[in-house]
C-alpha positions as CSV (number, residue, x, y, z in Angstrom):
1,M,0.0,0.0,0.0
2,S,1.2,3.5,-0.8
3,V,2.9,5.4,2.1
4,E,1.3,8.6,0.9
5,L,-2.2,7.0,0.9
6,L,-1.6,5.7,4.4
7,A,-0.6,9.1,5.6
8,V,-3.6,10.9,3.9
9,N,-6.0,8.3,5.4
10,A,-4.6,8.9,8.9
11,V,-5.0,12.7,8.6
12,S,-8.4,12.4,6.9
13,D,-9.7,10.0,9.6
14,R,-8.6,12.4,12.4
15,I,-10.1,15.4,10.7
16,A,-13.3,13.7,9.8
17,A,-13.9,12.9,13.5
18,C,-14.2,16.7,14.1
19,P,-17.9,17.7,13.7
20,K,-17.2,21.1,12.3
21,L,-14.5,20.1,9.8
22,A,-14.6,18.4,6.4
23,P,-11.4,17.1,4.8
24,E,-10.8,16.9,1.1
25,V,-7.4,15.4,0.9
26,A,-6.4,12.9,-1.9
27,S,-3.3,10.8,-2.4
28,G,-1.7,11.2,-5.8
29,D,-3.4,14.6,-6.1
30,R,-2.4,16.5,-9.3
31,T,-2.8,19.9,-7.7
32,P,0.7,21.5,-7.5
33,I,2.2,21.8,-4.0
34,T,-1.0,21.0,-1.9
35,D,-2.7,17.7,-1.4
36,G,-6.1,19.2,-0.8
37,H,-7.9,21.3,1.8
38,I,-10.0,21.3,5.0
39,D,-13.3,23.1,5.1
40,F,-14.5,24.4,8.5
41,Y,-18.0,25.3,9.5
42,T,-19.6,27.4,12.2
43,S,-22.0,24.6,13.0
44,E,-22.1,20.8,13.0
45,K,-24.6,21.2,10.2
46,H,-22.6,21.7,7.1
47,S,-24.1,24.1,4.5
48,K,-23.2,27.1,2.5
49,K,-24.5,29.4,5.3
50,T,-22.3,27.7,7.9
51,H,-19.2,27.4,5.8
52,G,-16.5,29.4,7.5
53,G,-13.5,28.9,5.2
54,R,-11.1,26.6,3.5
55,V,-7.5,25.9,4.6
56,P,-5.0,24.3,2.1
57,V,-3.0,21.4,3.4
58,Q,-0.1,19.1,2.5
59,V,0.5,15.7,3.8
60,K,3.8,13.8,3.9
61,G,4.3,10.3,5.0
62,R,7.6,8.5,5.9
63,V,8.5,5.0,6.9
64,T,10.8,5.1,9.9
65,K,13.1,2.3,11.2
66,A,12.2,3.0,14.9
67,K,8.9,3.6,16.5
68,I,8.0,7.3,17.3
69,K,7.6,7.3,21.0
70,S,4.1,8.3,22.2
71,S,5.7,10.7,24.7
72,R,7.3,12.7,21.9
73,D,5.4,15.9,21.4
74,S,7.4,17.4,18.5
75,Q,9.2,16.4,15.4
76,S,11.4,18.2,12.8
77,F,11.0,17.8,9.1
78,Q,12.6,19.3,6.0
79,V,10.3,21.3,3.7
80,E,11.1,22.6,0.2
81,R,11.5,26.3,-0.4
82,E,8.9,26.1,-3.2
83,V,6.3,24.7,-0.8
84,L,7.0,27.4,1.7
85,R,6.7,30.1,-0.9
86,F,3.4,28.7,-2.2
87,F,1.9,28.7,1.3
88,R,3.3,32.3,1.9
89,N,1.6,33.6,-1.2
90,H,-1.7,31.8,-0.6
91,G,-2.4,32.8,2.9
92,G,-0.7,29.9,4.7
93,G,-2.0,26.5,5.6
94,V,-1.3,23.4,7.5
95,Y,1.5,20.9,6.9
96,F,1.0,17.3,8.1
97,Y,3.8,14.8,8.6
98,V,2.9,11.2,9.3
99,P,5.8,8.8,10.3
100,M,4.9,5.1,10.4
101,R,6.5,1.7,10.6
102,K,6.6,-0.6,7.6
103,G,3.1,-1.7,6.5
104,G,1.5,1.5,7.8
105,V,1.4,0.4,11.4
106,Q,2.0,2.8,14.4
107,R,1.1,5.9,12.4
108,E,1.6,9.2,14.3
109,I,0.5,12.6,13.1
110,F,2.4,15.8,13.5
111,Y,1.4,19.2,12.2
112,A,2.8,22.7,11.6
113,I,0.7,25.8,10.9
114,L,2.5,27.6,8.1
115,L,1.6,31.2,8.9
116,P,3.0,33.7,6.3
117,F,5.0,35.7,8.8
118,K,6.5,32.5,10.2
119,I,7.5,31.5,6.7
120,D,9.1,35.0,6.1
121,H,11.3,34.6,9.2
122,L,12.3,31.0,8.2
123,L,13.3,32.1,4.7
124,D,15.1,35.2,5.9
125,E,17.3,33.1,8.3
126,G,18.4,30.8,5.4
127,S,20.7,31.5,2.5
128,A,19.6,32.2,-1.0
129,E,20.9,28.8,-2.2
130,Q,19.1,26.8,0.5
131,K,16.6,24.5,-1.0
132,T,15.0,22.9,2.1
133,F,14.2,24.3,5.6
134,S,13.7,22.5,8.8
135,I,10.4,23.2,10.5
136,K,9.2,22.1,13.9
137,L,5.9,20.1,13.9
138,T,3.8,19.4,16.9
139,R,1.9,16.2,17.7
140,L,-1.7,16.6,16.5
141,P,-4.1,16.5,19.5
142,T,-6.8,13.9,19.8
143,E,-9.4,16.3,21.2
144,T,-11.7,17.5,18.3
145,S,-12.1,21.0,19.7
146,K,-8.3,21.5,19.7
147,V,-8.0,20.2,16.1
148,E,-10.8,22.6,15.1
149,G,-8.9,25.4,16.8
150,I,-5.7,24.6,14.7
151,I,-7.7,24.9,11.5
152,H,-9.4,28.1,12.6
153,L,-6.0,29.7,13.5
154,A,-4.6,28.7,10.1
155,W,-7.5,30.4,8.5
156,S,-7.0,33.6,10.6
157,G,-3.4,33.7,9.3
158,R,-4.5,34.5,5.8
159,S,-4.6,38.2,6.8
160,Q,-0.8,38.0,7.0
161,S,-0.4,37.3,3.3
162,A,-1.6,40.9,2.5
163,A,0.8,42.5,5.0
164,A,4.5,43.1,4.9
165,S,6.5,41.4,7.6
166,R,8.6,43.5,10.1
167,N,5.7,46.0,10.4
168,D,5.8,46.4,14.2
169,H,6.0,50.2,13.8
170,L,2.2,50.1,13.2
171,L,1.6,49.1,16.8
172,D,1.8,52.7,17.9
173,K,-1.1,53.6,15.6
174,A,-3.4,50.7,16.6
175,E,-6.6,51.6,18.4
176,S,-7.0,48.0,19.5
177,L,-5.7,44.5,18.9
178,T,-7.3,41.1,18.2
179,I,-5.2,38.1,19.0
180,H,-5.9,34.6,17.7
181,S,-3.9,32.0,19.6
182,L,-4.0,28.3,20.6
183,V,-2.6,28.9,24.0
184,G,-5.2,31.2,25.4
185,F,-4.6,33.6,28.3
186,D,-4.3,33.1,32.0
187,E,-5.2,36.5,33.4
188,S,-3.3,35.8,36.6
189,L,0.1,35.1,34.9
190,P,2.1,36.7,32.1
191,T,1.8,35.3,28.6
192,R,4.5,35.4,26.0
193,L,3.8,35.1,22.3
194,A,6.7,34.6,20.0
195,L,6.5,33.2,16.4
196,S,9.6,31.2,17.1
197,E,7.8,29.4,19.9
198,T,4.1,29.3,19.2
199,D,1.4,30.0,16.6
200,Y,-0.7,33.2,16.8
201,V,-2.1,36.0,14.7
202,V,-2.2,39.6,15.8
203,V,-4.6,42.0,13.9
204,A,-4.3,45.7,14.5
205,H,-7.4,47.9,14.2
206,L,-6.2,51.2,12.8
207,P,-8.1,54.5,12.5
208,G,-10.6,54.6,9.7
209,G,-11.6,50.9,10.1
210,V,-8.4,49.6,8.6
211,E,-7.3,46.1,9.8
212,I,-3.8,44.7,9.3
213,A,-1.9,41.8,10.6
214,L,1.2,42.7,12.7
215,D,4.5,40.9,12.7
216,I,5.3,41.2,16.4
217,D,6.2,39.2,19.5
218,L,4.1,40.1,22.5
219,E,4.4,39.8,26.3
220,I,1.1,40.3,28.0
221,F,1.2,41.1,31.7
222,P,-1.6,41.2,34.3
223,P,-1.6,44.5,36.3
224,E,0.2,43.0,39.3
225,F,3.1,41.9,37.1
226,I,3.8,45.5,36.0
227,A,6.0,47.7,38.1
228,R,4.1,50.3,40.1
229,D,4.9,52.7,42.9
230,L,4.3,51.3,46.3
231,A,2.2,53.3,48.8
232,I,3.9,51.9,51.9
233,P,7.4,52.5,53.3
234,I,9.8,49.6,53.8
235,S,12.5,49.8,56.5
236,C,15.1,47.8,58.3
237,G,17.1,48.9,61.4
238,G,15.7,52.5,61.0
239,I,16.8,52.7,57.3
240,E,13.6,53.5,55.3
241,F,12.8,53.6,51.6
242,A,9.5,55.3,51.0
243,N,9.5,55.6,47.2
244,G,10.0,52.0,46.1
245,S,8.2,50.2,43.2
246,G,7.2,46.6,43.0
247,R,5.9,43.9,40.7
248,R,5.0,40.2,40.9
249,I,7.4,37.9,39.0
250,D,5.6,34.6,39.7
251,E,2.7,33.3,41.8
252,N,4.6,33.4,45.1
253,T,7.3,36.1,44.5
254,L,7.2,39.9,44.7
255,L,10.2,41.9,43.4
256,V,10.5,45.3,45.1
257,Q,12.9,48.0,43.7
258,L,13.8,49.9,46.9
259,S,16.3,52.2,45.0
260,E,18.2,52.2,41.7
261,G,20.7,49.8,43.1
262,L,18.8,47.8,45.7
263,Q,16.2,45.1,45.1
264,L,14.2,43.2,47.7
265,R,12.7,39.8,46.7
266,L,9.8,38.6,48.9
267,N,8.8,35.0,48.6
268,L,5.6,33.6,50.2
269,V,5.5,29.9,50.8
270,D,3.0,28.1,53.1
271,G,2.1,31.4,54.8
272,K,5.8,32.3,55.6
273,V,7.6,35.2,54.1
274,S,11.3,35.0,53.2
275,A,13.4,38.0,51.9
276,T,16.4,38.3,49.8
277,L,18.4,41.5,49.0
278,D,20.4,42.1,45.9
279,A,22.6,45.2,45.6
280,A,24.4,46.7,42.6
281,H,26.8,49.7,42.4
282,Q,24.2,52.0,40.9
283,G,23.0,55.4,41.8
284,S,25.0,58.2,43.5
285,L,27.5,57.5,46.2
286,R,25.1,58.6,48.9
287,E,22.3,56.4,47.5
288,Q,24.7,53.5,47.5
289,T,25.6,54.2,51.1
290,K,22.0,54.1,52.1
291,N,21.6,50.8,50.3
292,F,24.5,49.3,52.2
293,D,23.1,50.7,55.5
294,F,19.9,48.8,54.8
295,M,21.7,45.6,54.0
296,I,24.0,45.9,57.1
297,A,20.9,46.3,59.2
298,S,19.4,43.1,57.7
299,A,22.7,41.2,58.1
300,A,22.7,42.3,61.8
301,G,19.4,40.5,62.3
302,N,17.0,43.5,62.4
303,P,13.5,42.7,61.3
304,L,12.0,43.8,58.0
305,V,9.2,46.4,58.5
306,I,6.7,46.8,55.7
307,G,4.2,49.6,56.4
308,E,3.2,48.9,60.0
309,D,3.9,45.2,59.9
310,A,7.2,44.1,61.4
311,Y,8.4,40.6,60.7
312,E,10.3,38.4,63.1
313,P,14.0,39.2,63.8
314,H,16.5,36.6,62.6
315,D,19.9,35.4,63.6
316,G,21.7,37.6,61.1
317,D,25.0,36.9,59.3
318,P,28.0,38.4,61.1
319,K,30.5,37.6,58.4
320,M,28.3,39.2,55.8
321,E,27.8,42.2,58.0
322,A,31.6,42.6,58.4
323,R,32.1,42.5,54.6
324,L,29.3,45.0,54.1
325,R,30.7,47.4,56.7
326,K,34.1,47.3,55.0
327,V,32.5,48.3,51.6
328,R,30.4,50.9,53.4
329,A,33.5,52.5,55.0
330,E,35.1,52.8,51.6
331,L,32.0,54.5,50.2
332,A,32.1,57.0,53.1
333,R,35.7,57.9,52.3
334,L,34.8,58.4,48.6
335,I,31.9,60.7,49.7
336,E,34.3,62.7,51.9
337,L,36.7,63.1,49.0
338,F,34.1,64.1,46.5
339,D,32.6,66.6,49.0
340,E,36.0,68.1,49.6
341,L,36.6,68.4,45.8
342,G,33.2,70.1,45.4
343,I,31.8,67.3,43.2
344,D,28.0,67.1,43.3
345,D,26.6,63.8,44.6
346,D,24.2,63.6,41.7
347,L,27.1,63.6,39.3
348,T,28.7,60.6,41.0
349,S,26.0,58.3,39.6
350,T,27.5,58.8,36.1
351,I,31.1,57.9,37.1
352,E,32.3,54.4,36.5
353,I,34.5,53.4,39.5
354,D,36.3,50.1,38.9
355,H,38.7,48.5,41.4
356,E,41.8,50.4,40.1
357,T,39.9,53.7,40.1
358,K,38.7,53.1,43.7
359,R,42.4,52.6,44.8
360,T,43.3,55.9,43.2
361,L,40.4,57.7,44.8
362,L,41.3,56.3,48.2
363,A,44.9,57.5,47.7
364,L,43.5,61.0,46.8
365,H,41.4,60.9,50.0
366,E,44.6,60.4,52.0
367,G,46.4,63.3,50.2
368,I,43.5,65.8,49.9
369,V,41.1,65.1,52.7
370,Q,43.6,64.0,55.3
371,D,46.2,66.4,53.9
372,R,48.9,63.8,54.3
373,P,51.9,62.8,52.1
374,V,51.0,59.9,49.9
375,R,53.5,57.1,48.9
376,G,54.3,57.5,45.3
377,T,57.1,57.0,42.7
378,S,56.0,59.7,40.2
379,D,59.0,61.8,39.0
380,G,58.8,65.5,39.0
381,S,56.1,68.0,40.0
382,G,53.3,69.8,38.4
383,R,49.8,69.3,37.1
384,Y,48.4,65.8,36.8
385,D,45.1,64.7,35.3
386,I,43.8,61.5,37.0
387,A,41.3,59.6,34.8
388,I,38.1,58.7,36.6
389,G,35.9,56.9,34.2
390,A,35.1,59.2,31.3
391,Y,36.1,62.2,33.5
392,K,39.2,63.3,35.3
393,I,40.4,65.0,38.5
394,T,43.1,67.7,38.1
395,V,45.7,67.9,40.9
396,I,49.1,69.4,41.5
397,I,51.7,66.9,42.7
398,M,54.7,68.1,44.6
399,P,57.7,66.4,46.4
400,A,57.3,65.7,50.2
401,K,60.2,65.7,52.7
402,D,60.4,62.0,52.2
403,E,61.5,61.3,48.6
404,H,59.2,58.2,48.6
405,F,56.1,60.3,49.2
406,R,54.3,63.1,47.3
407,L,52.0,66.0,48.3
408,I,48.7,66.3,46.5
409,V,47.0,69.7,46.1
410,D,43.7,70.6,44.6
411,P,44.5,73.6,42.5
412,F,40.9,74.8,42.5
413,D,40.8,74.9,46.4
414,P,41.1,78.6,47.3
415,T,42.5,77.8,50.7
416,K,45.5,76.0,49.0
417,R,46.4,78.9,46.7
418,D,49.5,79.7,48.6
419,R,51.0,76.2,48.0
420,Y,51.7,76.7,44.3
421,R,52.7,79.4,41.8
422,I,51.2,80.2,38.4
423,Y,53.7,80.9,35.6
424,R,53.3,82.6,32.2
425,V,55.6,81.6,29.4
426,E,55.9,84.1,26.5
427,E,56.8,82.7,23.1
428,G,60.6,82.1,23.1
429,G,60.9,83.4,26.7
430,S,61.4,82.1,30.2
431,P,58.7,81.3,32.7
432,E,57.5,84.3,34.6
433,S,55.6,84.0,37.9
434,I,52.2,85.6,38.0
435,E,50.8,86.6,41.4
436,L,47.5,87.7,40.0
437,G,45.4,84.8,38.6
438,T,43.5,81.7,39.4
439,A,43.8,78.0,38.4
440,Y,41.0,78.5,35.9
441,E,43.2,80.5,33.5
442,A,45.2,77.3,32.8
443,V,42.1,75.2,31.9
444,T,41.0,74.8,28.3
445,P,37.3,74.3,27.3
446,E,38.2,70.6,26.5
447,D,39.5,70.1,30.0
448,M,36.5,72.0,31.6
449,A,34.2,69.6,30.0
450,L,35.8,66.7,31.8
451,V,37.4,68.0,35.0
452,L,35.2,67.1,38.0
453,N,36.8,69.2,40.7
454,L,36.3,72.7,39.1
455,R,34.5,73.8,42.3
456,L,32.2,76.0,40.2
457,R,30.0,76.8,43.2
458,G,32.8,78.9,44.6
459,I,34.1,80.3,41.3
460,V,32.6,83.8,41.9
461,A,34.3,84.1,45.2
462,T,37.6,83.1,43.6
463,Y,37.5,86.1,41.3
464,A,35.8,88.5,43.7
465,E,38.8,88.1,46.1
466,L,41.3,89.3,43.5
467,E,42.5,92.8,44.3
468,D,42.8,94.1,40.8
469,R,39.1,94.5,39.9
470,D,39.6,95.2,36.2
471,A,41.9,92.2,35.8
472,A,39.5,90.1,37.8
473,R,36.6,91.0,35.6
474,N,38.6,90.4,32.4
475,M,39.8,87.0,33.5
476,A,36.4,86.0,34.7
477,N,34.8,86.9,31.4
478,L,37.4,84.8,29.5
479,T,36.7,81.9,31.9
480,L,33.0,82.3,31.3
481,L,33.6,82.0,27.5
482,R,35.6,78.8,28.0
483,L,32.9,77.4,30.3
484,L,30.3,78.1,27.6
485,S,32.4,76.3,25.0
486,A,32.8,73.4,27.5
487,T,29.0,73.0,27.8
488,D,28.8,72.6,24.0
489,L,31.3,69.7,24.2
490,M,29.4,67.9,26.9
491,S,26.4,65.7,26.1
492,E,25.9,64.2,29.6
493,G,23.0,66.1,31.1
494,R,24.0,66.4,34.7
495,H,27.5,67.6,34.1
496,R,26.4,70.0,31.4
497,A,23.8,71.4,33.8
498,Y,26.6,71.8,36.4
499,L,28.8,73.7,33.9
500,L,25.8,75.9,32.9
501,R,25.2,76.7,36.6
502,G,28.8,77.9,36.8
503,C,28.2,80.1,33.8
504,I,25.1,81.6,35.3
505,D,26.8,82.4,38.6
506,L,29.8,84.0,36.9
507,C,27.7,86.0,34.4
508,K,25.5,87.3,37.2
509,W,28.5,88.5,39.1
510,L,29.9,90.2,36.0
511,L,26.6,91.9,35.3
512,G,26.6,93.1,38.9
513,E,30.1,94.5,38.5
514,D,29.3,96.2,35.1
515,P,25.5,96.1,34.4
516,D,25.8,98.3,31.3
517,S,28.3,96.0,29.5
518,L,26.8,94.7,26.3
519,I,29.3,91.9,26.2
520,H,28.0,90.5,29.6
521,R,24.4,90.9,28.4
522,I,25.3,88.9,25.2
523,N,26.8,86.2,27.4
524,W,23.7,86.1,29.6
525,W,21.4,85.8,26.5
526,Q,23.5,83.0,25.0
527,I,23.3,81.1,28.3
528,Q,19.5,81.4,28.1
529,R,19.6,80.1,24.5
530,R,21.5,77.0,25.7
531,L,19.0,76.6,28.5
532,G,16.1,77.0,26.1
533,T,14.7,79.9,28.2
534,L,15.3,82.8,25.8
535,G,11.9,84.4,25.6
536,D,10.2,87.1,23.5
537,A,11.1,89.8,25.9
538,D,14.7,88.8,25.6
539,R,14.5,88.9,21.9
540,R,13.0,92.4,22.0
541,D,15.9,93.5,24.2
542,I,18.4,92.0,21.8
543,R,16.9,93.8,18.8
544,A,16.9,97.0,20.8
545,A,20.6,96.5,21.7
546,R,21.3,96.1,18.0
547,R,19.5,99.4,17.2
548,S,21.5,101.1,19.9
549,L,24.9,100.0,18.7
550,N,27.6,102.7,18.4
551,R,28.7,102.1,14.8
552,E,31.9,104.0,15.6
553,D,32.9,101.2,18.0
554,K,35.6,99.0,16.6
555,Q,33.7,95.9,17.7
556,A,30.3,97.1,16.5
557,G,30.3,94.6,13.5
558,L,31.2,91.7,15.8
559,L,28.7,92.6,18.4
560,E,26.0,93.0,15.7
561,A,26.8,89.5,14.4
562,C,26.5,88.1,18.0
563,L,23.1,89.7,18.4
564,L,21.9,88.4,15.1
565,I,23.0,84.9,16.1
566,L,20.9,85.2,19.3
567,V,17.7,86.2,17.5
568,E,18.3,83.5,14.8
569,D,18.2,85.8,11.8
570,P,20.3,84.0,9.2
571,N,19.8,86.4,6.3
572,E,20.8,89.5,8.3
573,L,23.7,87.5,9.8
574,E,25.0,86.5,6.4
575,L,25.0,90.2,5.4
576,A,26.7,91.3,8.7
577,I,29.4,88.6,8.3
578,S,30.1,89.7,4.7
579,E,31.0,93.1,6.0
580,L,33.6,91.8,8.5
581,K,37.3,91.5,7.9
582,D,38.8,88.0,7.7
583,D,40.5,88.3,11.1
584,E,37.1,89.4,12.6
585,V,35.3,86.5,11.1
586,A,38.0,84.2,12.5
587,M,37.5,85.8,15.9
588,L,33.7,85.5,15.8
589,Q,34.0,81.8,14.9
590,S,36.3,81.2,17.9
591,W,33.7,82.6,20.3
592,P,31.1,80.2,21.9
593,V,28.2,82.2,20.5
594,W,29.2,80.8,17.1
595,A,28.1,77.4,18.2
596,L,24.5,78.8,18.2
597,A,24.8,80.1,14.6
598,N,23.6,78.4,11.4
599,P,24.8,80.8,8.7
600,K,24.2,80.1,5.0
601,S,27.2,78.7,3.2
């Protein structure tokens, strides 16, 4: 007897047992690719009115040497590219594979729903020369309702043939979704739908009544599995987190995010609650310290308190407590160092501190906070830039009395100004000591964008204390310009905001010193442009300043170009630039206001 006929008969018998299905499958069928089809009906009474649709099928039979175990739920089989392309272009269908022993005994039936999107993924993963593709088939269930569900899902997949795959961008436009699936949904547990794992069809309902199949994987979560803010505080040993979020991760486990770097896993089994803490070096240094304080309290045996409910104290873990206290002590020293250097705690969350960096910072703590000589072998003295992640800390290193040690000075600390000298070197000349000046004059915009210890909160006081007021104002203005250029080099939001805060403070001081200075007012306006707060009133003032320019002033043309940049008038700016000399254009382009310009070429 023909193996193909035996396979077709096995499939037809199983389908015929389903009251709402009618198989039309023939062996030796002359129809290209398919062996027939399966009609499905909305009622057990088959008629034209109850006819729901028709799904093409192909049946393949093979004689195997060994029996297919009844416990085996899946089977792989090679399918020709032409077969896959046919099903893709004709709305999909069902592929049956029937392995059997010689003589047609012990026939088993496996199936695969060949959805168009699934076929696209399969073909895309293969090479252009590949002739056959391995597909995963699943054992055909014996329950008639499940078999009918398979045929219904294959029919629903026809909507994919009219849609392009990889169209998940349409999800944002969908007003609602219809999902056809064999697995169903348990509203108490998350459901994952991935074409590589299961069969399903997602139809998006777009505005205007348009329906289109979407090629997407989905994860569907019940509300309690989605992270949400908790309305109750959680504490241990007096360390409290009041703004945590939580979500369920399985039937018995709740995951609570106490802070950016601290998670609490609560597990409920047989009415008993167990807790596990997991910490990571995330968040600012002070936030990390609080995380460790919470963990130390737990390791010491203090009870967990959730809201007003306190759980039983436990024995604790002395060894773990000792290890945590050691790390906590190092964090405290790092905080002391960063506070001493004037580095904002918020900024510390952006700094990558590996083991080697931590060693360097702890050495700086000894030299700067404790003001003690530090063992070192560095030759010479002078400025050193110490890399801290993507940033750096600038210090001055000097010999100590013991040749094996070095003194470390923060050049931006005004109380340490007497410990070093600033030199000016004219071209071709010898170094000349300058008593008037600050450490900021030696810092380029590129350095300002990266140096952490600029102490910008005290920058105004640094210049205000200089005796020569004219020189102080001139140097402060040049430092402000370099700071503005530094903000344009920095993309990280917190450090850029810190630099702009320094610009604001310095510019306010300069305006207080000389409120009629158009240069200081231009700098103030360009700060507002960078902040996005330049308003209509500011633009009116800028235009009024342009009308009031003294055209006899040597810098009138340059000042006019700056004002035109600020009001974003490219046509007038192009005309103003055309009237400048080459050296004036070069000067304008070296100023930070030029970064705000967009002149025509």
